[in-house]
C-alpha positions as CSV (number, residue, x, y, z in Angstrom):
1,M,-2.5,12.0,21.8
2,R,-4.2,14.0,19.1
3,V,-5.0,12.3,15.6
4,P,-3.7,14.2,12.5
5,E,-6.4,15.4,10.0
6,K,-3.8,16.1,7.5
7,L,-0.5,14.7,6.4
8,I,1.9,17.1,4.9
9,F,4.7,15.4,2.9
10,L,7.9,17.5,2.1
11,P,10.4,16.2,-0.4
12,G,14.2,16.6,-0.3
13,V,16.4,18.9,-2.3
14,G,15.2,17.6,-5.6
15,G,11.7,19.0,-5.0
16,N,9.7,16.3,-6.6
17,P,6.2,16.1,-4.8
18,A,5.9,12.4,-6.2
19,F,8.9,11.5,-4.0
20,W,6.4,10.5,-1.1
21,Q,3.6,9.1,-3.2
22,P,4.3,5.5,-2.5
23,V,4.4,5.9,1.2
24,A,1.4,8.4,1.3
25,G,-0.5,5.8,-0.8
26,A,0.2,3.0,1.6
27,L,-0.7,4.7,5.0
28,P,-4.0,3.6,6.3
29,Q,-4.9,6.9,8.0
30,P,-8.0,8.6,6.4
31,A,-6.3,12.0,6.9
32,A,-5.9,14.2,4.0
33,R,-2.7,14.2,2.0
34,V,-0.7,17.2,0.8
35,L,2.4,16.4,-1.2
36,L,4.6,19.6,-1.6
37,G,6.9,20.4,-4.3
38,W,9.7,22.9,-4.6
39,P,9.7,25.7,-7.1
40,W,13.0,24.5,-8.9
41,F,11.1,21.3,-9.7
42,G,8.3,23.3,-11.2
43,A,5.9,22.0,-8.7
44,A,4.9,24.8,-6.3
45,S,1.8,26.8,-6.9
46,P,1.6,30.6,-6.8
47,A,-0.7,30.4,-3.8
48,D,2.3,28.7,-2.0
49,L,5.4,30.8,-2.9
50,P,6.1,34.4,-4.1
51,A,5.8,34.9,-7.9
52,T,9.5,35.1,-8.1
53,G,9.8,31.6,-6.5
54,A,11.7,30.8,-3.3
55,R,14.2,33.3,-2.2
56,D,15.3,31.7,0.9
57,M,14.5,29.1,3.5
58,Q,11.8,31.0,5.0
59,D,9.7,31.1,1.8
60,L,9.8,27.3,1.9
61,V,8.6,27.2,5.4
62,E,5.9,29.7,4.7
63,A,4.8,27.4,1.8
64,T,4.5,24.6,4.4
65,T,2.9,26.5,7.2
66,V,0.1,27.8,5.0
67,H,-1.2,24.2,4.9
68,M,-1.0,23.8,8.8
69,D,-4.5,24.8,9.5
70,R,-5.7,21.9,11.4
71,P,-4.3,19.0,13.5
72,C,-1.4,17.6,11.1
73,A,1.6,15.7,10.7
74,L,4.7,16.6,9.0
75,I,6.6,14.0,7.1
76,A,9.8,15.1,5.6
77,Q,13.0,13.8,3.6
78,S,16.3,15.3,3.8
79,M,16.3,19.0,3.0
80,G,12.6,19.0,3.6
81,G,13.4,17.9,7.3
82,V,15.1,21.3,7.9
83,V,11.9,22.9,6.5
84,A,9.6,20.8,8.6
85,L,11.4,21.6,11.8
86,L,11.4,25.2,11.1
87,A,7.6,25.0,10.5
88,A,7.2,22.9,13.6
89,L,8.9,25.7,15.6
90,E,6.7,28.3,14.0
91,R,3.2,26.6,14.2
92,P,3.4,24.1,17.1
93,E,-0.3,24.4,17.9
94,W,-1.4,22.4,14.9
95,L,1.3,19.8,15.0
96,T,0.4,16.4,16.1
97,H,3.4,14.3,14.9
98,L,6.8,14.6,13.0
99,V,8.5,12.2,10.8
100,L,12.0,13.1,9.7
101,V,14.0,10.8,7.3
102,A,17.7,11.1,6.6
103,T,17.9,14.8,7.3
104,S,20.4,17.2,9.0
105,G,17.5,18.7,10.8
106,G,19.3,22.2,10.5
107,V,22.2,21.1,13.0
108,P,25.8,21.1,12.1
109,I,27.0,17.8,10.9
110,D,30.3,18.4,9.1
111,D,32.2,16.6,12.0
112,L,30.3,13.5,11.1
113,H,31.7,13.6,7.6
114,P,28.7,13.0,5.5
115,E,29.1,12.8,1.6
116,D,28.9,16.2,0.2
117,W,25.9,16.1,-2.4
118,R,26.2,19.7,-3.6
119,P,28.8,19.7,-6.4
120,G,27.4,16.9,-8.4
121,F,23.7,18.1,-7.8
122,L,24.4,21.6,-8.8
123,Q,26.3,20.5,-11.9
124,S,23.3,18.2,-13.0
125,N,20.5,20.7,-12.1
126,P,21.3,24.3,-13.3
127,A,18.0,25.6,-12.0
128,F,18.7,24.8,-8.6
129,P,19.2,28.0,-6.4
130,Q,22.8,28.7,-5.3
131,W,21.2,30.0,-1.8
132,M,19.9,26.5,-1.3
133,A,23.3,25.1,-1.6
134,D,24.9,27.8,0.6
135,V,22.4,27.9,3.5
136,R,23.8,26.9,6.9
137,L,21.6,26.8,9.9
138,D,22.2,25.7,13.4
139,L,18.8,25.0,15.3
140,S,20.6,23.1,18.1
141,A,19.4,25.4,20.9
142,R,16.0,25.3,19.6
143,L,15.1,21.8,19.0
144,P,14.6,20.7,22.5
145,S,11.4,22.8,22.7
146,V,9.8,20.6,19.9
147,Q,7.1,18.7,21.8
148,A,5.5,16.8,19.1
149,P,6.2,12.9,19.0
150,T,8.9,12.5,16.5
151,L,9.9,9.4,14.4
152,L,13.5,9.5,13.0
153,F,14.1,7.1,10.0
154,W,17.5,6.2,8.6
155,G,19.2,3.7,6.5
156,D,22.5,2.2,7.6
157,A,23.9,2.4,3.9
158,D,23.3,6.2,3.5
159,A,26.6,8.2,3.0
160,I,24.8,11.5,2.6
161,S,23.3,11.4,6.1
162,P,24.9,8.7,8.2
163,T,23.0,7.2,11.1
164,T,25.2,9.4,13.5
165,V,23.2,12.4,12.2
166,G,20.0,10.8,13.2
167,Q,21.5,10.0,16.7
168,R,22.5,13.6,17.1
169,L,19.1,14.8,16.2
170,S,17.4,12.3,18.6
171,G,19.6,13.6,21.4
172,L,17.9,17.0,20.7
173,L,14.4,16.2,20.2
174,P,12.8,15.3,23.6
175,H,10.1,12.9,22.3
176,S,11.9,11.1,19.6
177,Q,12.4,7.4,18.4
178,M,14.9,6.4,15.8
179,H,14.6,3.5,13.5
180,V,17.4,2.3,11.3
181,L,16.6,0.2,8.2
182,A,19.2,-2.2,7.2
183,G,20.4,-1.6,3.6
184,G,18.6,1.6,3.3
185,G,20.2,4.5,1.4
186,H,19.4,8.1,1.1
187,D,16.3,7.3,-1.0
188,L,15.0,4.7,1.5
189,A,11.4,6.1,1.5
190,V,11.2,5.0,-2.2
191,T,13.3,2.0,-2.2
192,H,11.7,0.7,1.1
193,A,8.5,2.3,1.1
194,G,6.5,-0.5,2.4
195,A,8.6,-0.7,5.6
196,V,8.8,3.0,6.0
197,A,5.0,3.4,5.7
198,E,4.5,0.5,8.2
199,H,6.5,2.5,10.9
200,I,5.0,5.8,10.0
201,A,1.5,4.3,10.4
202,G,2.3,3.0,13.8
203,H,3.8,6.3,14.7
204,L,0.7,8.3,13.7
205,Q,-1.6,5.8,15.6
206,G,0.3,6.6,18.8
207,A,2.3,3.4,19.1
208,A,4.2,3.6,22.4
209,Q,7.4,5.5,22.2
210,R,10.3,5.8,24.4
211,P,12.4,8.9,24.3
212,R,15.6,8.7,22.6
213,A,15.0,5.0,21.7
214,Y,16.9,3.2,18.8
215,A,15.8,0.2,16.9
216,R,17.2,-1.4,13.9
217,T,14.7,-2.9,11.3
218,A,15.8,-5.6,8.9
């Protein structure tokens, strides 16, 4: 198994690059860290995105793939997980590992009855682009081609992305393992950073994985 030389962290819809800082700082891997941010947070550099900002999902994918220039792992939260999977499909040659936390992964989930975050978020964040709230993807047919070992991390108290969403993704990703953290909400990577970092560290070190395995972490 290849060892990542770079760890690329993708935030959720809020776009704050500091979201992953507690986990990134706790990981023992010597790999370089890249903490991406989205333009509506004011954190993306002109080198990563067009001068006009992100116009669609592909712009965010390109802001990610530009950093995939050596063996790397993508570690992504929520909406960032959709970007990570699109980037994984575009640049599989450099991808060593995937970590997806509380994300739809670009597959339909309305039938799983998640809580709709959009109305409240749009009202509280007027700079947030409407296209991001409206985007609908279905990557279901493409995800089985993802060959990177994938860690799925969910909290059992997450109403926005219920554990059934992770189970659906695990059924589509052929080299995936899912962990469910008791008491974890949608922001479990912040509130339970130590536990999340411990599992990610084991994943990046090549700890034994069983395809489509499920484990519950207290």
